[in-house]
C-alpha positions in Angstrom: 5.2 -17.9 12.3 4.5 -21.2 10.8 6.6 -22.9 8.4 9.3 -22.0 6.3 7.6 -19.6 4.0 7.1 -19.7 0.5 10.0 -20.5 -2.2 11.4 -19.1 -4.9 8.6 -16.6 -6.7 8.4 -14.9 -9.9 7.1 -11.3 -10.7 4.7 -11.6 -14.2 3.5 -8.5 -15.9 0.4 -8.1 -18.2 -0.8 -5.4 -20.6 -4.7 -4.7 -19.2 -5.5 -1.9 -21.0 -4.6 -1.0 -24.7 -4.3 2.5 -26.8 -7.6 0.8 -28.6 -8.8 0.0 -25.0 -7.4 2.6 -22.7 -8.3 3.4 -18.9 -10.2 6.2 -18.5 -9.3 7.9 -15.3 -11.3 9.5 -12.6 -9.9 13.0 -13.8 -11.3 12.2 -17.3 -7.9 11.5 -18.9 -6.9 7.8 -20.8 -3.7 5.9 -20.3 -3.1 3.4 -22.4 -1.3 0.9 -22.9 -1.3 0.0 -19.1 1.1 -2.5 -17.9 0.6 -4.1 -14.3 3.7 -5.9 -12.5 1.9 -9.2 -10.3 2.6 -12.0 -8.3 0.5 -14.9 -7.0 1.3 -17.4 -5.0 -1.2 -20.8 -4.3 -3.4 -22.7 -6.7 -7.0 -21.0 -8.1 -9.6 -23.7 -7.0 -11.5 -25.4 -9.6 -14.2 -22.9 -8.6 -12.2 -20.0 -8.7 -13.7 -18.8 -5.0 -10.5 -18.9 -3.3 -8.8 -15.6 -4.3 -7.3 -13.4 -1.7 -6.1 -10.2 -3.0 -3.1 -7.9 -1.0 -2.9 -4.3 -1.5 0.2 -2.8 -0.9 1.1 0.4 1.1 3.0 3.8 -0.4 6.2 2.4 -0.9 5.3 -1.1 -1.7 5.4 -3.3 -4.4 4.0 -6.8 -6.3 6.7 -8.9 -4.1 4.5 -9.6 -1.0 5.8 -13.0 -0.4 8.5 -15.4 -1.0 12.0 -14.6 -2.2 13.7 -13.8 -5.9 16.7 -15.9 -5.3 17.7 -15.1 -2.0 15.9 -16.8 0.8 17.3 -14.0 3.0 15.6 -11.4 1.2 11.9 -12.0 1.1 8.7 -10.0 0.2 7.2 -7.2 2.2 4.3 -9.2 4.0 6.0 -12.7 4.0 5.3 -13.3 7.6 1.6 -13.1 6.9 1.6 -15.1 3.6 2.6 -18.4 3.1 1.8 -22.2 3.8 0.3 -22.5 6.7 0.4 -18.7 7.2 -2.5 -15.9 8.3 -3.1 -15.9 4.3 -2.6 -19.5 3.9 -1.3 -20.3 0.4 -2.6 -23.8 1.1 -6.2 -22.8 1.1 -5.9 -19.3 -1.1 -4.7 -18.2 -4.2 -2.9 -14.9 -3.5 -2.9 -12.1 -5.8 -0.7 -9.2 -5.2 0.1 -6.4 -8.0 2.0 -3.0 -8.1 -0.2 -0.1 -8.2 -1.0 2.4 -11.4 1.5 5.1 -11.1 4.2 3.0 -9.3 7.7 2.5 -10.3 7.9 -1.2 -9.9 6.7 -2.7 -13.2 3.4 -1.1 -13.5 3.0 2.2 -15.5 3.6 5.4 -13.8 5.5 8.6 -14.0 8.7 7.3 -15.7 6.6 4.9 -18.4 7.1 6.0 -22.0 4.4 8.5 -23.2 3.2 6.7 -26.5 2.6 10.6 -27.8 6.3 11.4 -27.4 8.4 8.1 -26.9 9.6 10.1 -23.8 8.9 9.3 -20.4 5.7 11.3 -18.7 7.5 12.7 -16.4 5.2 15.2 -14.6 2.6 15.0 -17.9 1.3 11.7 -16.3 -1.8 12.5 -15.3 -3.5 12.8 -11.6 -4.6 9.5 -10.2 -7.2 8.8 -7.5 -8.1 5.9 -5.7 -10.8 4.3 -7.6 -8.1 4.3 -10.9 -6.0 2.1 -8.7 -9.1 -0.2 -7.8 -9.6 -0.2 -11.6 -6.1 -1.3 -13.0 -6.7 -4.3 -10.2 -9.9 -5.3 -11.2 -8.8 -5.4 -15.0 -6.0 -7.8 -14.0 -8.3 -9.7 -12.2 -10.3 -10.2 -15.6 -7.3 -11.0 -17.1 -6.4 -13.8 -14.9 -10.2 -15.3 -15.6 -11.4 -14.1 -12.0 -14.7 -12.6 -11.4 -15.2 -12.8 -7.4 -12.4 -12.1 -4.6 -12.9 -14.2 -0.8 -11.0 -11.2 0.5 -9.0 -7.9 -0.1 -6.2 -7.7 2.3 -4.2 -4.5 3.0 -2.6 -2.4 5.3 -2.1 1.9 5.4 -3.0 2.9 1.9 -3.6 -0.9 0.7 -6.5 -0.7 3.4 -7.8 2.0 1.5 -7.5 0.4 -1.6 -9.9 -2.2 0.0 -12.2 0.3 0.8 -12.5 1.6 -2.4 -12.8 -2.0 -4.1 -15.9 -2.5 -1.9 -17.4 0.9 -3.1 -17.0 0.7 -7.0 -17.4 -3.4 -6.8 -19.7 -4.4 -3.9 -21.1 -7.5 -5.2 -17.6 -8.6 -6.1 -15.7 -9.0 -2.7 -16.9 -11.4 0.1 -14.5 -9.9 2.8 -11.8 -6.8 3.3 -9.5 -6.8 5.9 -8.3 -2.8 6.4 -5.4 -2.5 8.5 -4.1 0.5 10.0 -5.8 2.5 7.6 -8.1 5.8 7.1 -11.0 6.8 5.2 -10.0 10.2 5.5 -6.8 11.9 6.3 -6.3 14.4 9.0 -4.6 17.5 8.2 -1.6 16.3 10.1 -1.4 13.8 8.0 -1.4 15.8 5.0 0.8 18.1 6.3 3.3 15.4 6.6 2.9 14.2 3.5 3.6 17.9 2.1 6.7 18.3 3.8 8.0 15.0 2.3 6.9 16.2 -1.4 8.5 19.7 -0.7 12.0 18.2 -0.2 11.6 16.2 -3.3 10.4 19.3 -5.6 12.9 21.8 -3.8 15.8 19.4 -4.7 17.6 21.5 -7.7 18.0 18.3 -9.4 14.2 17.4 -9.5 14.3 19.7 -12.5 10.3 20.2 -12.3 9.9 16.7 -12.6 11.9 16.2 -16.1 14.9 14.8 -14.6 14.8 11.5 -16.5 17.6 11.1 -18.8 19.6 13.9 -17.4 22.1 11.5 -14.9 20.9 13.1 -11.9 17.3 12.7 -9.6 16.1 14.5 -6.7 18.0 11.8 -4.6 18.7 14.3 -1.8 15.2 15.2 -1.5 13.6 11.8 -1.9 16.2 10.4 1.0 15.1 13.3 3.3 11.5 12.6 2.5 11.8 8.8 3.5 13.8 9.6 6.9 10.8 11.9 7.9 7.7 9.5 7.0 9.9 6.8 8.8 10.0 8.5 11.8 5.9 8.4 11.6 5.7 4.7 10.8 7.7 3.8 14.1 6.5 4.6 17.8 8.7 6.6 20.3 8.9 3.2 22.6 10.3 1.3 19.6 13.1 4.2 18.7 14.0 4.3 22.2 14.1 0.5 22.8 16.5 0.4 19.8 18.8 3.3 20.1 17.8 5.5 22.8 20.8 8.2 23.0 23.3 5.9 22.4 26.1 7.5 20.0 28.3 6.2 17.3 31.4 7.8 18.6 32.9 9.2 21.4 34.0 12.5 19.8 32.2 15.8 19.4 30.9 15.5 15.8 29.0 18.5 15.7 26.7 19.0 12.8 27.7 15.6 11.6 25.8 12.3 12.4 26.6 11.4 15.7 23.7 9.4 17.1 22.7 6.0 16.5 19.2 7.0 15.3 20.6 9.6 13.0 22.8 6.7 11.3 19.7 4.2 11.1 17.7 7.2 9.4 20.6 7.9 7.1 20.6 4.3 6.0 16.8 4.4 5.6 17.2 7.2 3.3 20.0 5.5 1.3 18.4 2.3 0.4 15.1 3.6 -0.1 16.7 5.2 -3.6 17.9 2.1 -4.7 14.2 0.8 -5.4 12.2 4.0 -5.4 11.2 6.8 -7.7 10.4 10.4 -6.2 7.7 11.1 -9.2 6.0 8.0 -7.8 6.1 9.3 -4.1 4.6 12.6 -5.1 1.8 10.9 -7.1 0.8 8.2 -4.5 1.1 10.4 -1.7 -1.3 12.8 -3.4 -3.9 9.7 -3.8 -4.2 9.4 0.1 -4.5 13.1 0.6 -7.7 13.3 -1.6 -8.9 9.9 -0.9 -12.3 10.3 1.1 -14.8 7.2 -0.1 -17.7 8.5 2.5 -17.6 12.0 2.3 -20.5 14.0 4.0 -24.0 14.7 1.9 -25.8 12.7 -0.7 -21.9 11.4 -2.4 -21.0 10.2 0.8 -24.5 8.8 1.8 -24.4 7.0 -1.6 -21.3 5.3 -1.4 -22.3 4.1 1.9 -25.6 2.7 0.5 -24.0 0.8 -2.6 -21.5 -0.7 0.2 -24.6 -1.8 2.2 -26.4 -3.1 -0.7 -22.9 -5.5 -1.5 -21.7 -8.6 0.0 -18.4 -7.0 1.7 -18.3 -8.2 5.7 -15.2 -5.9 7.0 -12.7 -6.3 9.7 -10.7 -3.0 10.7 -7.9 -3.6 13.0 -5.7 -0.5 14.4 -2.7 -0.6 16.7 -2.4 1.4 20.1 1.1 3.1 19.5 0.3 3.8 15.6 0.3 7.5 15.9 0.3 7.9 11.6 -3.1 6.5 11.1 -4.2 6.4 15.0 -7.1 4.1 16.3 -9.7 6.9 15.7 -9.0 6.5 11.8 -10.1 3.0 12.0 -12.9 3.4 14.7 -14.3 6.0 12.0 -14.2 3.4 9.1 -15.9 1.2 11.9 -18.6 3.8 13.0 -19.3 5.0 9.3 -20.0 1.5 7.7 -21.5 0.0 11.0 -24.0 3.1 11.1 -25.1 2.1 7.0 -26.0 -1.7 8.5 -22.7 -3.1 6.7 -21.0 -5.5 8.5 -18.2 -4.7 10.4 -15.6 -5.6 13.2 -13.1 -3.3 14.8 -10.3 -4.1 17.4 -7.6 -2.6 18.6 -4.4 -4.7 19.0 -1.6 -3.8 21.5 1.8 -3.3 19.7 5.3 -1.4 20.4 6.1 -0.7 16.8 3.6 2.1 15.8 1.9 2.3 12.2 4.7 -0.4 10.8 2.7 -2.9 12.9 0.5 -3.9 10.2 3.9 -5.7 9.0 5.0 -7.2 11.8 3.8 -9.8 13.9 2.6 -8.2 17.3 -0.1 -10.6 19.5 -2.6 -11.8 18.1 -2.7 -9.7 14.8 -2.1 -12.8 12.7 -4.7 -15.4 14.4 -7.2 -12.3 13.9 -6.5 -12.2 10.0 -6.7 -16.2 10.0 -9.9 -16.2 11.7 -11.7 -13.8 9.9 -10.7 -15.2 6.4 -11.3 -18.6 7.3 -14.9 -17.9 8.7 -17.4 -20.1 7.0 -15.3 -21.7 4.9 -15.3 -25.8 4.6 
């Protein structure tokens, strides 16, 4: 990792849709106002041709790099983004925004419904991947940006990069799709279903109307996070880190005893400090339904639009990722290549499973850097 990274950064907000100019969702419902929380790093070139958009994963936010006052607590993709790093802020103007439906400053289920003056709660309309991308494209309009050098995303972020190329094939020159999928498997949907059930069966979920009650489905959300976290790491990484080590020599029976149990307890607790249960429900459902290239005329049409655009793709996967294994990235590569879309795919070795996209396994950052800097002076 090059240099010391970015310093102090700030999250900003912009209203990108209003009641008089609302966002029309894929479902036909409308939202207005829509506010977006975002961060930018680096300088916009005079020709406005050096823009890289970062798309975050399910539980991410706009704070991708730098820090908010404590240099020890840095953005979620700080290892990839910064001066001299793979996404080099000395060369690129980087934009990262919180997703629609989020809980970190962008309009979501806990935002105020102007019709009632109360949080939307479960009345927030259902979302599709194209809705998430539409909001971020409108943010670029707000910033005076027409074209994007690259969209880079991992997991759900990689799905957004795919959708961006479908919706606006002439706007994006490059898309880096890391540890992502163009269609979730039944196993993936099953894991997300159990996580959602843990939340919704918590008595304090209150049908999704827990805002203002002084309670929240904390137990269900923590359990959802604990289970999901297991799928983000590899068996090898857990074995290396914890093995069968125990926290005590006594016989606690049903209490936490193994170190790996204590680790998962911690992951559940800290998650409650920064995430909302309804956001988890809404965004995980967006992932379930995502299928940009379905079989039949609709999929053929989407692929034709991408083929008629300017986007070339890099799909990266990791050999120990069993949540979105290499077969998912290979499917993306095969579909795009068969349609004549320039697409490269590489599987990288990593001990860390799905979370590898947030880390720095050998060759990963170099591969991203090379792809972003091809054909640039």
